[in-house]
C-alpha positions in Angstrom: -0.2 -0.1 -0.1 2.6 2.3 0.7 4.0 1.7 -2.5 1.5 2.1 -3.9 0.6 5.5 -2.6 4.3 6.4 -3.2 3.3 6.4 -6.7 1.0 9.3 -6.1 3.3 11.2 -4.3 6.3 10.9 -5.6 8.0 14.4 -3.1 6.7 11.9 0.2 8.5 11.7 2.8 8.6 7.9 2.7 10.6 8.2 -1.1 13.2 10.1 1.6 12.9 7.3 3.7 14.1 5.1 0.7 16.6 7.3 -0.6 18.1 7.2 2.3 18.1 3.4 1.9 16.0 2.7 5.2 13.5 -0.5 4.2 10.1 0.6 4.4 7.9 -0.8 7.8 5.0 0.5 9.7 6.9 2.5 12.1 7.8 4.6 9.1 4.8 4.9 7.8 3.1 6.1 10.5 5.7 8.4 11.3 5.1 9.9 8.0 1.5 10.2 8.2 1.3 11.5 11.7 3.8 14.3 9.8 1.0 15.1 7.6 2.8 12.9 4.8 -0.1 12.5 1.9 1.7 9.2 1.1 1.8 8.3 4.6 -1.9 8.9 5.5 -3.1 7.2 2.6 -1.7 4.3 2.8 -2.5 4.5 6.9 -6.0 4.8 6.4 -6.2 2.1 3.9 -4.5 -0.3 6.0 -6.6 0.7 9.0 -9.9 0.1 6.4 -8.7 -3.1 5.3 -7.9 -3.8 9.3 -11.8 -3.1 10.3 -12.9 -5.4 7.7 -11.3 -8.3 8.8 -12.1 -7.2 12.7 -15.5 -7.0 11.7 -15.4 -10.2 10.6 -13.9 -11.9 13.6 -16.7 -9.7 15.3 -19.7 -11.7 13.6 -18.1 -15.0 13.4 -16.5 -14.7 17.3 -18.5 -12.4 19.5 -15.3 -11.9 21.4 -14.7 -9.9 24.5 -12.0 -8.4 22.7 -9.3 -7.9 20.3 -6.3 -7.8 21.1 -3.6 -6.6 17.9 0.2 -7.7 18.2 2.9 -7.5 16.2 5.6 -4.8 15.4 2.4 -2.1 14.3 0.9 -2.3 18.5 3.7 -0.3 19.2 1.3 2.9 17.9 -0.4 1.8 20.5 -3.8 4.1 21.7 -3.0 6.0 18.5 -4.1 2.8 17.1 -6.4 1.3 18.7 -8.6 4.2 18.2 -8.3 4.5 15.0 -9.1 1.2 14.4 -11.8 1.0 17.3 -13.6 4.0 15.1 -13.4 2.4 12.0 -14.8 -1.3 13.1 -17.5 0.7 14.4 -18.7 2.1 11.2 -18.1 -1.4 9.6 -20.6 -3.4 12.2 -24.3 -3.0 12.5 -24.6 -2.3 16.8 -21.3 0.2 17.0 -22.2 -0.4 21.0 -21.6 -4.1 20.5 -18.5 -3.4 19.5 -15.8 -5.3 22.1 -12.4 -3.5 23.3 -9.4 -3.3 20.5 -6.1 -2.7 22.2 -2.7 -3.3 21.4 -0.9 -6.0 23.2 1.4 -4.5 25.9 4.1 -7.1 24.4 4.2 -5.7 21.3 6.7 -7.3 18.8 8.3 -9.2 21.2 5.2 -11.6 22.3 6.3 -14.6 20.6 9.7 -14.4 21.6 8.8 -14.2 25.4 6.3 -16.3 24.9 8.7 -18.5 24.0 11.7 -18.3 26.2 8.8 -18.9 29.2 8.1 -22.2 27.9 11.1 -23.1 27.3 12.2 -26.3 29.1 14.5 -26.2 32.1 15.9 -29.6 31.0 16.2 -30.9 28.3 16.5 -34.9 28.0 19.2 -35.9 25.0 
């Protein structure tokens, strides 16, 4: 999505990041959006829109009490939670039934921490 938006806005901050040799990732895209970069803003909008479609489907199927957003993008914290919650509320029939949407506290490190906590103390060889 960011690549597509960079094509529409060749003078965007995202081009500057890439020209410096940085790989685009969620943090860079959200940072560009927060600085008013049109390519970053539109990439984030599109990401949130598609994410809200998926979460709305999960709500209809599973009726969860809470949705936890994980991975590196969850480092966006409260800002991400608010944007996703608002988008999801627009997608479901009863917005008042929208579950809590929060970012995982461990962010992108959840998997490695879980693996370390469950690693056996003794290994039989």
